[in-house]
C-alpha positions as CSV (number, residue, x, y, z in Angstrom):
1,M,-92.4,111.7,-8.2
2,I,-91.9,110.1,-4.5
3,K,-94.4,111.2,-1.7
4,N,-94.1,112.4,1.2
5,P,-94.9,110.2,3.8
6,R,-97.1,112.5,6.0
7,L,-99.2,112.8,2.6
8,I,-99.4,108.7,2.6
9,A,-100.5,108.8,6.2
10,F,-102.6,111.5,5.5
11,E,-104.7,109.3,2.7
12,T,-104.1,106.5,4.4
13,L,-106.0,108.0,7.8
14,Y,-108.6,109.4,5.2
15,S,-109.4,105.8,4.1
16,I,-109.7,104.6,7.3
17,F,-112.0,107.3,9.0
18,Y,-114.0,108.7,6.0
19,D,-113.9,105.9,3.5
20,G,-114.4,102.9,6.3
21,S,-111.1,101.1,5.5
22,Y,-109.7,98.7,7.7
23,S,-106.6,100.1,9.4
24,N,-104.5,96.7,8.3
25,I,-105.6,96.5,4.8
26,A,-105.1,100.4,4.0
27,L,-101.8,100.7,5.3
28,D,-100.7,97.6,3.6
29,K,-101.6,99.1,0.7
30,A,-99.9,102.2,0.8
31,L,-97.1,101.0,2.2
32,S,-96.9,97.8,-1.0
33,S,-95.5,100.3,-3.7
34,I,-92.8,102.8,-1.1
35,D,-89.7,101.6,0.5
36,K,-88.7,104.4,2.0
37,D,-89.8,105.6,5.4
38,K,-92.4,102.9,6.2
39,A,-92.0,102.7,10.0
40,F,-92.6,106.3,9.7
41,I,-95.5,106.1,7.9
42,S,-96.9,103.1,10.3
43,A,-96.3,105.0,13.0
44,L,-98.2,107.9,11.8
45,V,-101.3,105.7,10.9
46,Y,-101.4,103.2,13.5
47,G,-100.8,106.0,16.2
48,V,-103.6,108.8,15.2
49,T,-105.8,106.0,15.0
50,E,-105.2,105.0,18.4
51,R,-105.0,108.4,20.0
52,K,-108.1,109.7,17.9
53,I,-109.9,110.9,21.2
54,T,-106.9,112.4,23.0
55,L,-105.9,114.1,20.5
56,D,-109.9,115.9,19.6
57,Y,-109.5,116.7,23.1
58,F,-106.7,119.2,22.3
59,I,-108.0,119.9,19.1
60,D,-111.3,120.9,20.2
61,K,-109.6,123.0,23.1
62,Y,-108.3,125.6,20.6
63,I,-111.4,125.1,17.5
64,N,-115.0,126.5,18.3
65,G,-117.5,124.1,15.7
66,K,-117.2,121.8,12.8
67,I,-113.8,121.1,10.9
68,K,-113.4,120.1,7.6
69,P,-112.3,116.0,7.3
70,K,-108.5,116.9,5.9
71,V,-108.2,119.5,8.3
72,R,-108.7,117.3,11.0
73,I,-106.3,115.0,9.6
74,A,-103.5,116.9,9.5
75,L,-103.9,118.4,13.3
76,W,-104.2,114.1,14.2
77,I,-100.9,114.0,12.2
78,G,-99.3,117.1,13.6
79,A,-100.9,117.0,16.9
80,Y,-99.7,113.2,17.5
81,Q,-96.1,114.1,16.7
82,L,-96.2,116.8,19.0
83,L,-97.4,114.5,21.8
84,F,-96.4,111.2,21.2
85,M,-93.0,111.3,18.9
86,E,-90.5,112.2,21.0
87,K,-87.8,112.3,18.2
88,V,-89.7,114.5,15.9
89,P,-88.8,118.5,16.6
90,S,-91.8,120.6,17.7
91,S,-91.1,122.8,14.7
92,A,-91.1,119.8,12.0
93,A,-94.3,118.6,13.3
94,I,-96.0,122.1,12.7
95,N,-94.7,122.9,9.7
96,E,-94.7,119.9,8.2
97,S,-98.7,119.8,8.9
98,V,-98.8,123.1,7.4
99,N,-97.6,121.9,4.3
100,L,-99.5,119.1,4.2
101,A,-102.6,121.2,4.6
102,K,-101.3,123.1,1.4
103,Q,-100.7,119.7,-0.2
104,V,-104.2,118.6,-0.1
105,G,-105.9,122.3,-1.2
106,Q,-106.9,123.3,2.6
107,D,-104.5,126.8,2.0
108,Y,-107.0,128.7,3.5
109,Y,-106.9,127.0,6.8
110,S,-102.8,127.0,7.0
111,K,-102.6,130.0,9.5
112,L,-105.5,128.2,11.7
113,I,-103.6,124.5,12.0
114,N,-99.9,126.5,12.6
115,A,-101.9,128.5,15.0
116,V,-103.8,125.2,17.3
117,L,-100.5,123.1,16.9
118,H,-98.6,126.0,18.7
119,K,-100.9,126.2,21.3
120,I,-101.1,122.3,21.7
121,D,-97.2,122.4,21.6
122,N,-97.4,124.6,24.6
123,D,-99.6,122.8,26.4
124,R,-99.1,119.4,26.6
125,K,-100.6,117.9,29.9
126,I,-102.5,114.8,29.1
127,P,-105.8,114.8,31.8
128,D,-106.6,112.0,34.0
129,D,-109.8,111.2,32.2
130,L,-110.0,107.1,31.6
131,S,-111.1,108.3,27.9
132,V,-109.0,110.9,26.7
133,K,-106.2,109.5,28.7
134,Y,-106.4,105.7,26.6
135,S,-108.2,106.8,23.6
136,V,-111.0,104.7,24.3
137,P,-115.1,105.7,24.1
138,Q,-116.1,106.8,27.7
139,N,-119.5,104.3,26.9
140,L,-116.7,101.0,25.9
141,I,-115.1,102.1,29.7
142,N,-118.5,102.0,31.0
143,M,-119.3,98.6,29.8
144,W,-116.6,97.3,31.0
145,I,-116.2,98.5,34.5
146,K,-119.8,97.5,34.6
147,Q,-118.7,94.1,33.6
148,Y,-115.6,93.3,35.0
149,G,-114.8,96.0,38.0
150,E,-112.8,99.2,37.7
151,D,-109.7,97.9,38.9
152,K,-109.4,95.4,36.3
153,V,-110.1,98.0,33.1
154,K,-107.8,100.3,34.4
155,A,-105.0,97.5,35.2
156,F,-105.6,96.6,31.3
157,L,-106.2,100.2,29.9
158,P,-102.6,101.5,30.0
159,C,-101.4,98.3,27.3
160,I,-104.4,99.2,25.1
161,N,-102.4,101.3,23.1
162,D,-98.7,99.6,23.1
163,K,-97.0,97.7,20.2
164,P,-98.7,94.5,20.8
165,P,-96.2,91.6,20.9
166,L,-95.7,88.6,18.5
167,F,-95.5,84.9,19.0
168,A,-94.4,82.7,16.4
169,I,-95.1,79.4,17.2
170,A,-93.0,76.3,16.7
171,N,-94.0,73.7,14.4
172,K,-93.1,70.6,16.9
173,K,-92.3,68.2,13.6
174,F,-89.2,70.5,12.7
175,V,-88.3,72.3,15.7
176,N,-88.9,72.9,19.4
177,S,-88.7,76.8,21.0
178,D,-85.2,77.2,21.3
179,E,-84.3,75.3,17.5
180,L,-86.9,77.8,16.1
181,L,-85.3,80.9,17.6
182,Y,-81.4,79.5,16.2
183,E,-83.0,79.9,12.8
184,L,-84.8,82.8,13.1
185,E,-81.2,84.3,14.8
186,C,-79.7,83.6,11.3
187,S,-82.4,86.0,9.7
188,N,-81.6,88.8,11.7
189,V,-84.1,88.1,14.4
190,V,-84.2,89.3,17.5
191,G,-86.2,86.8,20.2
192,E,-86.5,85.2,23.3
193,A,-87.8,81.4,23.1
194,Y,-90.6,80.4,25.6
195,D,-92.0,76.6,26.2
196,D,-93.8,76.4,22.7
197,F,-92.7,79.9,21.2
198,V,-90.6,82.5,20.3
199,I,-91.6,85.8,21.2
200,I,-90.4,88.7,18.6
201,E,-88.6,91.7,19.4
202,N,-87.9,93.2,16.5
203,G,-89.7,94.5,13.6
204,V,-88.2,92.1,10.9
205,D,-90.5,91.1,8.2
206,L,-90.7,87.2,8.9
207,T,-92.5,85.6,6.0
208,K,-89.5,87.0,4.6
209,T,-87.4,84.4,6.4
210,K,-85.9,81.2,5.6
211,A,-87.4,79.6,8.8
212,F,-91.1,80.6,7.5
213,K,-90.6,80.0,4.2
214,N,-89.6,76.3,5.3
215,G,-92.5,75.6,7.6
216,L,-90.7,76.0,11.1
217,F,-93.9,77.9,12.6
218,Y,-96.7,79.9,12.4
219,I,-98.3,83.1,13.9
220,E,-101.0,83.1,16.9
221,D,-101.7,84.8,19.6
222,L,-100.6,83.7,23.1
223,S,-104.9,83.7,24.1
224,S,-105.7,81.9,20.8
225,Y,-103.1,79.4,21.5
226,N,-103.8,78.9,24.8
227,C,-107.3,78.5,23.9
228,A,-107.0,75.7,20.9
229,K,-104.9,73.7,23.3
230,A,-107.4,73.5,26.2
231,L,-109.4,71.5,23.7
232,N,-106.9,69.1,24.2
233,A,-107.3,67.3,20.6
234,K,-105.7,63.3,21.0
235,E,-104.2,61.3,18.3
236,N,-106.7,60.2,15.7
237,D,-109.3,62.4,16.8
238,I,-111.8,63.8,14.7
239,V,-112.0,67.5,15.3
240,L,-114.0,70.2,13.8
241,D,-112.7,73.9,13.9
242,M,-116.1,75.7,12.7
243,C,-115.3,79.3,12.1
244,S,-111.3,78.1,11.4
245,A,-109.9,81.1,8.9
246,P,-107.2,82.2,8.8
247,G,-106.1,79.1,10.5
248,G,-103.9,79.6,13.7
249,K,-105.9,77.7,16.0
250,A,-106.0,74.4,13.5
251,F,-102.5,74.4,13.3
252,T,-102.3,74.2,17.2
253,I,-105.1,71.9,17.1
254,S,-103.1,69.4,14.3
255,Q,-100.0,69.7,16.8
256,S,-101.5,68.5,19.5
257,M,-103.1,65.3,17.4
258,N,-99.7,64.9,16.6
259,N,-100.9,65.5,12.9
260,S,-102.9,62.2,13.1
261,G,-106.7,61.5,12.7
262,K,-109.3,64.4,10.8
263,L,-109.3,67.8,11.5
264,Y,-112.6,69.9,9.4
265,C,-111.8,73.3,9.3
266,F,-115.0,75.2,7.5
267,D,-115.6,78.8,7.1
268,M,-118.5,80.8,4.8
269,Y,-115.9,82.3,2.0
270,E,-114.0,80.2,-0.4
271,H,-111.3,83.3,-0.6
272,R,-110.9,82.7,3.5
273,L,-109.9,78.8,3.2
274,K,-107.0,79.6,1.0
275,L,-105.7,81.0,3.9
276,I,-106.0,77.8,5.9
277,N,-105.0,75.2,2.9
278,D,-101.5,77.3,2.1
279,G,-100.7,77.4,6.0
280,A,-101.3,73.9,6.2
281,K,-99.1,73.0,2.9
282,R,-96.2,75.3,4.5
283,L,-96.2,73.5,7.5
284,D,-96.9,70.2,6.1
285,I,-99.7,69.3,8.1
286,V,-101.7,66.7,6.5
287,N,-104.4,65.8,8.9
288,I,-106.8,69.0,7.6
289,S,-109.7,69.2,4.9
290,A,-110.7,72.8,4.9
291,S,-114.5,73.6,3.2
292,V,-116.9,76.1,3.0
293,N,-119.8,76.0,5.3
294,D,-122.5,78.3,7.1
295,A,-121.8,77.3,10.9
296,T,-125.5,78.2,11.8
297,K,-127.2,76.1,9.3
298,Y,-126.8,72.2,10.0
299,N,-124.7,70.1,7.8
300,D,-125.5,66.6,7.5
301,N,-122.4,65.8,5.2
302,I,-120.0,67.1,8.6
303,P,-119.3,64.0,10.7
304,K,-119.9,63.4,14.3
305,A,-116.8,64.6,15.9
306,D,-114.9,63.8,19.8
307,K,-113.7,67.5,19.8
308,I,-115.2,71.0,18.7
309,L,-114.0,74.5,18.4
310,C,-116.4,77.2,17.9
311,D,-114.2,80.2,17.9
312,V,-117.2,82.9,16.6
313,P,-117.6,85.9,14.9
314,C,-117.0,89.0,17.5
315,S,-117.0,92.7,18.4
316,G,-113.3,92.3,18.6
317,F,-112.3,94.2,22.1
318,G,-109.9,91.9,22.9
319,I,-107.8,93.2,20.1
320,I,-108.1,96.6,20.1
321,R,-104.3,96.7,20.1
322,R,-104.1,95.4,17.1
323,K,-107.1,96.6,14.9
324,P,-107.4,100.1,16.7
325,E,-110.3,101.4,15.2
326,I,-112.6,98.7,16.9
327,R,-112.8,100.5,19.7
328,Y,-115.2,103.1,18.4
329,K,-117.5,100.8,16.9
330,E,-121.0,101.9,18.3
331,L,-122.1,99.6,20.5
332,D,-125.6,98.9,19.4
333,S,-123.5,97.6,16.1
334,V,-122.8,95.0,17.9
335,K,-125.9,93.9,19.5
336,D,-127.0,90.8,17.1
337,L,-123.9,89.4,17.7
338,P,-125.0,87.1,20.2
339,Q,-128.0,85.8,18.8
340,I,-125.6,84.7,15.8
341,Q,-123.2,83.3,18.2
342,Y,-125.7,81.2,20.2
343,S,-127.0,79.6,16.5
344,I,-123.5,78.4,15.8
345,L,-122.7,77.2,19.2
346,E,-125.8,75.7,18.9
347,T,-125.4,74.0,15.5
348,S,-122.2,72.9,16.4
349,S,-123.3,71.3,19.5
350,K,-125.1,68.8,17.6
351,Y,-121.6,67.0,15.5
352,L,-120.3,66.3,19.0
353,K,-120.4,63.0,20.3
354,S,-121.1,62.0,24.0
355,G,-118.0,62.2,26.3
356,G,-116.9,64.8,23.9
357,N,-115.6,68.6,24.7
358,I,-116.7,71.9,22.9
359,I,-115.0,75.0,23.2
360,Y,-116.7,78.3,22.5
361,S,-114.2,81.3,22.2
362,T,-114.0,85.0,21.1
363,C,-111.2,87.4,20.9
364,T,-113.8,90.4,22.7
365,L,-114.4,91.5,26.5
366,N,-118.3,91.6,26.2
367,K,-120.4,89.7,28.8
368,K,-122.9,89.6,26.5
369,E,-120.9,87.9,23.9
370,N,-119.3,85.1,26.3
371,E,-120.8,84.0,29.6
372,K,-124.1,85.0,28.3
373,V,-124.3,83.1,25.4
374,V,-122.9,79.9,27.3
375,A,-125.2,80.1,30.4
376,K,-128.1,80.5,27.7
377,F,-127.0,77.3,25.9
378,L,-126.5,75.5,29.0
379,E,-129.5,76.4,30.4
380,S,-131.5,75.1,27.1
381,N,-128.8,71.8,26.9
382,N,-128.8,70.1,30.2
383,N,-127.0,67.6,29.0
384,F,-123.7,69.5,28.8
385,E,-121.6,70.6,31.6
386,I,-119.0,73.5,31.8
387,L,-115.0,72.4,33.0
388,E,-113.2,75.5,32.2
389,E,-114.0,79.1,31.6
390,K,-111.5,82.0,31.2
391,T,-111.2,85.2,30.6
392,V,-108.4,86.9,29.6
393,F,-107.3,90.3,29.7
394,P,-104.7,92.2,27.6
395,T,-101.1,92.7,29.2
396,P,-97.8,94.2,28.2
397,F,-96.1,90.8,26.9
398,G,-98.8,88.5,27.2
399,G,-101.4,87.8,25.0
400,D,-104.9,89.5,23.4
401,G,-108.2,89.8,25.5
402,F,-110.2,86.5,24.9
403,Y,-112.6,84.3,26.5
404,Y,-113.1,80.4,26.1
405,A,-115.7,77.9,27.7
406,L,-114.8,73.8,27.5
407,M,-117.8,72.4,27.7
408,R,-118.3,68.4,27.7
409,K,-121.3,66.3,26.2
410,N,-122.1,64.0,28.8
411,N,-124.8,61.8,26.8
412,D,-127.3,62.2,24.1
């Protein structure tokens, strides 16, 4: 029996919000066994996840008291269609949500769902309150405003729920960006070529293209790409990528090295190393060696290096538009990260040769994980100096939120 697409979206959303699944993993699993309506299901799942606070604002206007999880999800799906999916008629959004409630055993609440959605349909004005308008928890907005200022926050919030741009980085061993675009167009991919990459403009599965299978490109966000380029690795360098998986930055570093020298890539988990090795093999990269390592502990088997990248685990507040559920993290849940991040940076710095460069980076927007970690490190290591420090905020056609600090070791 073929499942209704709204029912598939319902089950996926339940998995995300009540079973703790990651949105991308839950959605991939849901879509793996179907051929139709994938775009619609994806739009519902990501849309509801992104706009949960906005949807709750409207739902809670008309319901007092606690709502059962399954009833709330049915209301989310209906309200999202009413407020954000112009091509779905109001009658379909409401009637299908009522039917959905019946399908998941909530017949008793079908009249309530019908009534609430009709009221939302007649009252669609979203308030200017930043938290409700952009569906970001107030405490996260408060933190951002305190750290970066209201003007910067108001500038990047409008794009936080946009579809993130997709960057295909040309493998310069085989093609430049113009040649890559031509190859992609042969697989019905629409894009625009820039210096070293192509911005993808349609929804084709790139992994199915001939260009992907032939190793002509890899996917990496622009902010991540620019960070890896800033390391300025050279031919015949020895380079360490301390928290490497899935490997995008390593592939960019390898290109800077002209596929020469030695690039040691590390991760805590064996299964994540497979992502690096498989990518390197597809791209015909020969200077990468991947192995398991705990970056917080010094390892005598790791060689001294000319350049080191520490792209540390972080709260991920810079990549909310790619993983929308990240915004709902409790801030207390990330308070221990700076100590782990500092430990990785401090340990990794011990592998650096005199005169060498090290980059500390995160994909988050939180100064406690960024500037303050670097400041603490520099205070404890006066033989290091900062060469460049950069915070990137999300823009519609640019990279994700990101931070990096490039530092040089002057002596031992």
